[in-house]
C-alpha positions as CSV (number, residue, x, y, z in Angstrom):
1,M,8.9,21.9,12.4
2,E,5.9,22.9,10.5
3,A,6.0,23.9,6.9
4,I,5.6,27.6,6.3
5,D,4.1,28.9,3.0
6,L,5.7,32.1,1.8
7,N,3.2,34.8,1.0
8,L,5.3,37.5,-0.6
9,S,4.0,40.8,-1.9
10,Q,5.1,41.7,-5.5
11,H,7.5,44.2,-3.9
12,A,9.0,41.5,-1.7
13,K,9.4,39.2,-4.7
14,I,11.3,41.8,-6.6
15,R,13.5,42.9,-3.7
16,S,14.4,39.3,-2.7
17,Q,15.4,38.6,-6.2
18,Q,17.4,41.9,-6.6
19,R,19.1,41.3,-3.3
20,G,19.9,37.6,-3.8
21,I,17.9,36.4,-0.8
22,P,16.8,32.8,-1.5
23,P,13.3,31.5,-0.5
24,F,15.0,28.9,1.8
25,V,16.5,31.6,3.9
26,L,13.1,33.4,4.1
27,H,11.6,30.1,5.3
28,L,14.3,29.8,8.0
29,L,13.8,33.4,8.9
30,L,10.0,33.0,9.5
31,Q,10.6,29.7,11.3
32,F,13.4,30.6,13.7
33,G,13.9,34.4,13.5
34,A,13.4,36.9,16.3
35,R,10.8,39.6,15.8
36,V,10.3,43.2,16.8
37,P,7.5,45.6,16.1
38,A,8.0,47.6,12.9
39,G,5.1,49.9,12.6
40,K,1.3,49.7,13.2
41,S,0.6,46.1,12.3
42,A,4.0,44.9,11.0
43,E,6.9,43.0,12.5
44,K,10.6,42.8,11.6
45,F,12.0,39.3,11.5
46,F,15.8,38.9,11.7
47,F,18.3,36.3,12.9
48,D,19.6,37.1,16.4
49,R,22.3,35.0,18.1
50,R,19.8,32.4,19.4
51,A,18.1,32.1,16.0
52,R,21.4,31.6,14.2
53,K,22.2,28.7,16.6
54,H,18.8,27.1,15.9
55,V,19.4,27.4,12.1
56,A,22.9,25.8,12.4
57,S,21.4,22.9,14.4
58,Y,18.4,22.5,12.1
59,T,20.5,22.4,9.0
60,G,23.1,20.1,10.5
61,G,25.9,22.6,10.2
62,R,25.3,23.3,6.4
63,I,24.5,26.8,7.3
64,K,26.8,28.1,10.1
65,A,25.7,30.6,12.7
66,S,28.3,33.1,11.4
67,D,27.1,32.7,7.8
68,E,26.6,36.0,6.0
69,A,23.5,34.6,4.3
70,L,21.7,35.1,7.7
71,D,22.3,38.8,7.7
72,V,18.9,39.5,6.3
73,Y,15.5,40.8,7.6
74,A,11.9,40.7,6.4
75,I,9.0,43.1,7.2
76,V,5.9,41.0,7.7
77,S,2.3,42.4,7.9
78,G,-0.3,39.8,8.7
79,P,0.5,36.7,6.6
80,T,2.4,38.7,3.9
81,I,6.1,39.5,3.6
82,V,6.1,43.1,2.6
83,T,9.8,43.5,1.9
84,T,13.2,42.0,2.5
85,G,16.7,43.2,2.8
86,H,20.2,42.8,4.2
87,R,20.9,43.8,7.7
88,L,23.7,46.4,7.8
89,K,23.1,47.6,11.4
90,K,22.2,46.1,14.7
91,V,18.4,45.8,15.3
92,N,17.3,48.1,18.2
93,R,14.9,46.4,20.6
94,H,12.7,48.8,22.5
């Protein structure tokens, strides 16, 4: 897998820290996460069932597919992560 450089906005840095979302999880999210449109030029990244299985395999079981640490999302516009948060609801795919 290729290395992904995290480019977080100031807002995303603050929110990630406040919400306890580690950079490693954001790396996994950008590498394996599913994406759906989230506005004009933004995308929402999240872990769906398939992505969770990939993460479990990639980490050798250290992170399980059912792990609550994977209940996160990130809004990405271009190369920048705009904000992050915890998923509390199912993501609607249109």
